[in-house]
C-alpha positions as CSV (number, residue, x, y, z in Angstrom):
1,A,2.4,10.8,-30.4
2,E,0.3,13.9,-31.7
3,L,3.4,15.4,-34.3
4,F,3.8,11.7,-35.9
5,P,0.3,11.2,-37.8
6,M,0.5,14.5,-39.6
7,G,2.3,12.1,-43.1
8,Y,-1.1,10.2,-42.6
9,V,-4.0,13.6,-42.3
10,L,-1.4,14.8,-45.3
11,G,-2.1,11.7,-47.4
12,E,-5.7,11.8,-47.1
13,T,-7.9,12.8,-50.1
14,R,-10.5,14.1,-48.1
15,F,-8.2,16.4,-46.0
16,Q,-6.4,17.5,-49.1
17,T,-9.9,19.0,-50.7
18,E,-11.3,20.1,-48.0
19,I,-8.8,21.7,-45.8
20,L,-5.9,22.2,-48.2
21,R,-8.3,22.9,-50.9
22,G,-6.1,21.4,-53.3
23,D,-3.0,23.1,-52.5
24,L,-0.9,20.4,-50.8
25,A,2.3,21.8,-51.6
26,R,2.2,25.2,-49.8
27,G,-0.8,24.3,-47.5
28,G,0.7,20.8,-46.6
29,A,4.3,22.5,-46.0
30,A,2.7,24.7,-43.7
31,V,1.0,22.7,-41.9
32,A,3.5,20.0,-41.8
33,G,6.1,22.4,-40.3
34,I,4.4,24.7,-38.0
35,A,4.4,22.3,-35.2
36,N,8.3,22.3,-35.4
37,I,8.3,25.9,-34.9
38,G,5.5,25.7,-32.1
39,L,7.6,23.2,-30.3
40,L,11.1,25.7,-30.6
41,A,8.7,28.3,-29.3
42,G,6.9,26.5,-26.7
43,G,10.6,24.8,-25.1
44,I,11.5,28.3,-24.6
45,A,8.9,29.8,-22.8
46,A,8.4,26.9,-20.8
47,A,12.2,27.2,-19.9
48,A,11.4,30.3,-18.5
49,A,8.1,29.6,-16.9
50,E,9.8,26.2,-15.4
51,G,11.9,28.5,-12.8
52,R,8.8,30.2,-11.9
53,A,6.2,27.8,-11.6
54,G,8.1,24.7,-11.2
55,R,8.2,21.6,-13.4
56,K,4.9,19.9,-12.4
57,A,2.6,22.9,-13.3
58,T,4.9,23.3,-16.2
59,I,4.0,20.0,-17.8
60,L,0.5,20.4,-16.8
61,I,0.1,23.5,-18.7
62,G,1.6,22.1,-21.7
63,L,-0.8,19.2,-21.4
64,S,-3.4,21.2,-21.5
65,V,-2.3,23.7,-24.4
66,S,-1.5,20.7,-26.4
67,A,-4.9,18.9,-25.7
68,L,-7.1,22.5,-26.4
69,G,-5.0,22.5,-29.5
70,G,-5.9,19.2,-30.6
71,V,-9.6,20.2,-30.2
72,A,-9.2,23.1,-31.9
73,C,-7.3,21.2,-34.8
74,A,-10.5,18.8,-35.2
75,A,-12.7,21.9,-35.3
76,S,-10.5,23.4,-37.8
77,V,-12.5,24.1,-41.7
78,G,-9.3,25.7,-43.5
79,V,-5.6,25.7,-43.8
80,A,-4.9,28.7,-41.9
81,S,-6.8,28.0,-38.8
82,F,-5.5,24.0,-38.5
83,T,-2.0,25.8,-39.0
84,S,-2.7,28.1,-36.5
85,C,-3.8,25.0,-34.1
86,R,-0.9,22.6,-34.8
87,F,1.6,25.7,-33.5
88,I,-0.3,25.9,-30.4
89,V,-0.1,22.0,-30.1
90,G,3.7,22.3,-30.7
91,M,3.9,24.6,-28.2
92,G,2.1,22.5,-25.4
93,I,4.5,19.5,-26.8
94,G,7.3,21.8,-26.6
95,A,6.6,22.7,-23.1
96,I,6.3,19.3,-22.0
97,L,9.4,18.0,-23.7
98,S,11.4,20.7,-22.0
99,C,10.9,19.6,-18.7
100,N,11.0,15.9,-19.1
101,A,14.7,15.7,-18.9
102,A,15.2,17.4,-15.9
103,I,12.5,15.6,-14.1
104,A,14.0,12.0,-15.3
105,T,17.1,13.1,-13.8
106,E,15.6,13.5,-10.7
107,L,13.6,10.7,-10.3
108,S,16.1,8.1,-11.8
109,P,18.3,6.2,-9.2
110,P,22.0,7.0,-9.3
């Protein structure tokens, strides 16, 4: 759910002027795309951590990282800090998503 509202946020005039400083082409593209790179990084990191810490711990860590990244996004004052925070949010979501299929398989009846 965290990834989908970005289209709405990028369309807001106040966000464009205060955070992006009017540079929707470059700043908007960076903000919109960086979370996907975070998804990839978080998924790869979680795959390594899942074997050592377990799925439950990995999901809880991913949820915590995503929540803290979301709070940091809310406190961002510029495009660089907002983009960095979106990357962190993407990493948290990537960690969660990498465990979902395995957990669903384990919990589903045969």
